[in-house]
Steps between C-alpha positions, in 0.01 A plus 500: 500500500334176599269448793629388838272208600542591864375852439235467231286240670130441447277463198517737202262792532148436372407645165345845558180590322453829317430796720281630221394837371189553716475862610506504884206649685710732715767659281667821390600520133702748299814570304819365658718767659783522751264440792554222751256216548450252782349156446452297817347205676518427871845334470648633178533844348677650203592864449561618149507779246224520239753522218788289639300227670576323830784644708463301823316186618455447875370170640418457870672825588834432329620601156494199269564638151541820306584673174282287274553597136413356160561585137125484423469876457416819690171560678235711328194447723441366847208364707550481878285320758574412866661164419557523127684722250463463124741682264477521122853467359580611147823368349679372195240232423180676598295508819549277806271505806691470828287409805645502853296324768565491876306202628269617779613264778810316373874585481490495120530764228406412142596699190365395164569623145248417226409634156164678476204296379527444125861628479784303338711271723769664713870497424730346765530721808812557704445546877741634760454540875694496824421247772576604861627850407774617733578154640877451531510124557229360274532148362324438173421240236298492181349211311178382337228756568674622817743766611562495875705700749572437867637781715551290812468123469468468878192724502334286235363798304502452125392738225400327181410626155324259264424564133243319286565383239850388593763750380724420208788642701561589864801694632579610854789688661564714807346845456720805543265643766471166678270206445474298181448639150289259296424509127280275289404485135156350442337404171130517582290605204174482697634658819725430795465525878758585767430388860698636797454329837693500829511301821598143575442217254158414645380861490613546141339174389170600663508843335571358156196273519298818437676565168248314276226731630656839435191624315277444800756660731521802270125557520510470878794737531349763272163493675653469848265214589625374836271243655122503493492832680733688268752595766371824650301817465379594152294793372276573203472873433426498124847656459726228366825661613384515862369145505810361330735699721339365819532144371855556384609665825357204694702261284817709543454524875440128544800402287735745672403384849524131410846534350616712793368245750691221325826691502588392852301331781651747747385811312428792727258737329583826674522715190232742391466318166403177675269690735291667228498187287384284792226750587389476136481122527281531809283758324423276202464178699688308230574165673839448334615857557389491865690176560814643340476830690547334836852356528595566865565871449524605867851502638596536867707816444296804614701747290281724288613427144196549278349820372220538250481763230392783733798467727297384801700225670345156527663258741568168320308317770201728447519451124509123535227491766272721291544283191451182705179630655355614168582167337319317780204738483450437128584128478385370839831314545620587852862391438647838396338689787593229752864509390510878518345503846745236624791731416343806661502442873397771750860585594607552140193707420556719803862565398389593150226729631745689722733547203226613257368843421147571376531410130707190574255381765207558265609200291527287812157614613350387169689171508408407858133581455492297180675210676243511779220476242673225304567285810157542655427125497857371493655613832371543855298811578766651731746505211246693288450749784878535533540589132216753512629656821851565372357626168307765693811615690668826391839502328802526726670786320388828350670690224674826584300812419675745269444855620415764237783726394466862390505523124467124448265379228176353624500120480224352287228324697560125519243225473302404805593172664715219371480403133454134593213588732327689221555226245403203716281635778331803351665753733413858417751721329594687186635292212855561385514562128812394311752751370633513144804300614306223673578144400245229403464365856438843649246584227317172562490569874366848431218353291410262783519788749255704294253210493545433871420861588187508280650707217349235276489662157855632527618170648337299219679706235835465677448125552398446139799701379745286697335180376538620142861604557583152624314319226629696203745767606741669261810325639382164630202326349332281760764560771436710810771643720667208673698348784836682474774267382267211425535317171225443406331788676214490748188710533455724809318760289255234385445411867415860587265538202316179590478613863354829381236306307406272790533740794438831325239449229324197648566582865544128569584406860495120540471327836524130416505375863153654540387413144429870456586747224451875492455642149497879485523580128587856401460519124557803278195696397536431127487120528175342383603136536772324696560138593752345739553123508701290741443709814615267778438439868616159622377232264214721377536688173245738361435749224364853523314667211425872496258670263387861487175591328389859542508572873478134597810304591486120523750275674464125447697246699526133408702217657713314246684252727502387861314270735345712777348843422692807611350808661547802273487851642429710190579870547498677163553876480269674251483868399205717596222439752356150548124497438424129508669161522393146414654168601418211265222713351333587833499847658740523792573760764882491506769674698620810313797715601643813338811451289723715283281620212202283589388228739608156617229233517553196723332160491595150621423212263563130560629388161300179472413580138485798264419824689424848370501853640336788308546862605306799366687827558439857388751780459544751778 
């Protein structure tokens, strides 16, 4: 079929460069199995099978292509990184390296097939894929390097596949399952590249301008280098799996939120998956994830329609207000908190309070207090007092008390207080440990709960276990439990695990309007070194280094970005009895309070340069 000049407009795609064989910094390697993989940027993602290859390509929240197959061979080995998957295919003519790259910030997926270094030239390869799978009214044309499909010409959305070098033969026909089935035979002895892009003509042209630089994009995707700051919170624990899993979960969370935000401008994020993911974005301070998390999620309907994993109801307005406040507190941008407050007038809040019981009102109490802190300098003082006053009011309803019955089994004691209060505000209570039937989200929440209630060693093991399960689990390598029904999936579990790191292990409580950050690290007893980078409050970013030598524990803080210094309230918990403390090498008489298994030391430090706290503690 020949090209339709009215459809295949624009210049031919630029010649892509080789993606190369450089081993990515952040990767998981092994024999190819039946496991799924996910390769994603902020606008494009592909879900596939390690043996079969790519099953589905989603660009800007809509499925663009699927069922990509070749006759190059079956996969023997695989290397997977956040934005890159490399498969070693073994076929009739030897080995072919297939590299799939989701460009970090563009609506473009690149797949390249090349012979290994020093291998003989490749035989011609036959490609097959479906454009716009499921579409029932797709127009299509092929010609030159292009195959294109349009589902709705009035909407102006085009999906294009380009192959370099130009195929010897293109064919296209309606697919049985809907969309357009495309096949191409390409003679490319030194390698060939398939590009899949979607959008309008201008968007596609802009995306394809990145094609000559695929090698550089591959390095960036594999290392997850986003901006000068690296995107969000990172750790160095001397355990590669932990450090990689934190970086990977940040990348997954950011990509999932960005794609979800682009799906529709009117998105209302009242689901628990959005809630935990958005809290994770606020916990890490990743600028891109924070921006994507806030997409007008508070609706006017006061119906309670969100529950988290423990079954405690969270009003959608409370969920949105809590996320908005925490985003403002970490970034310093008052817009989310202002929008939330504008939708929560006194009359509405009073109606909700009267309709809420204790656990339901606990979420509102957290949200309103956080909003009052976030809006301290952005609204008049009476409005702040109003928010604090209604937050201190009791709930309007109480749950019915079940009277004991003769012969009835004794109910197990429940946890004290609301789960959210324990996780985010340090309320006292007993942690809830997961059962053998608990899912990934519930297990991640249980790990955070253990850390929040000072069961640090047990919480660390549970947190580390869930990180490892997400990074390299038996069924899904590099894919955590996800937004139900999403294709590609999202990452609420990653959001909870990152929140557990920031709020549980580091005890980070940012207050950007006051340029103030509380750090209350609770680290497991066996750790000798630990580093956290990218801790954020407003435009200030800092690192924290921990070192244990004998009975001395050292905490070093250093600003890494920002204009004005922030005030850091450092409150580490250490085991044993505190015998001495030094600030910047000088003896200091600091505030010490008892804590579970030891003592909490408190000091305020203006972070105008590197600062250090040393604590000598003895057992018992």
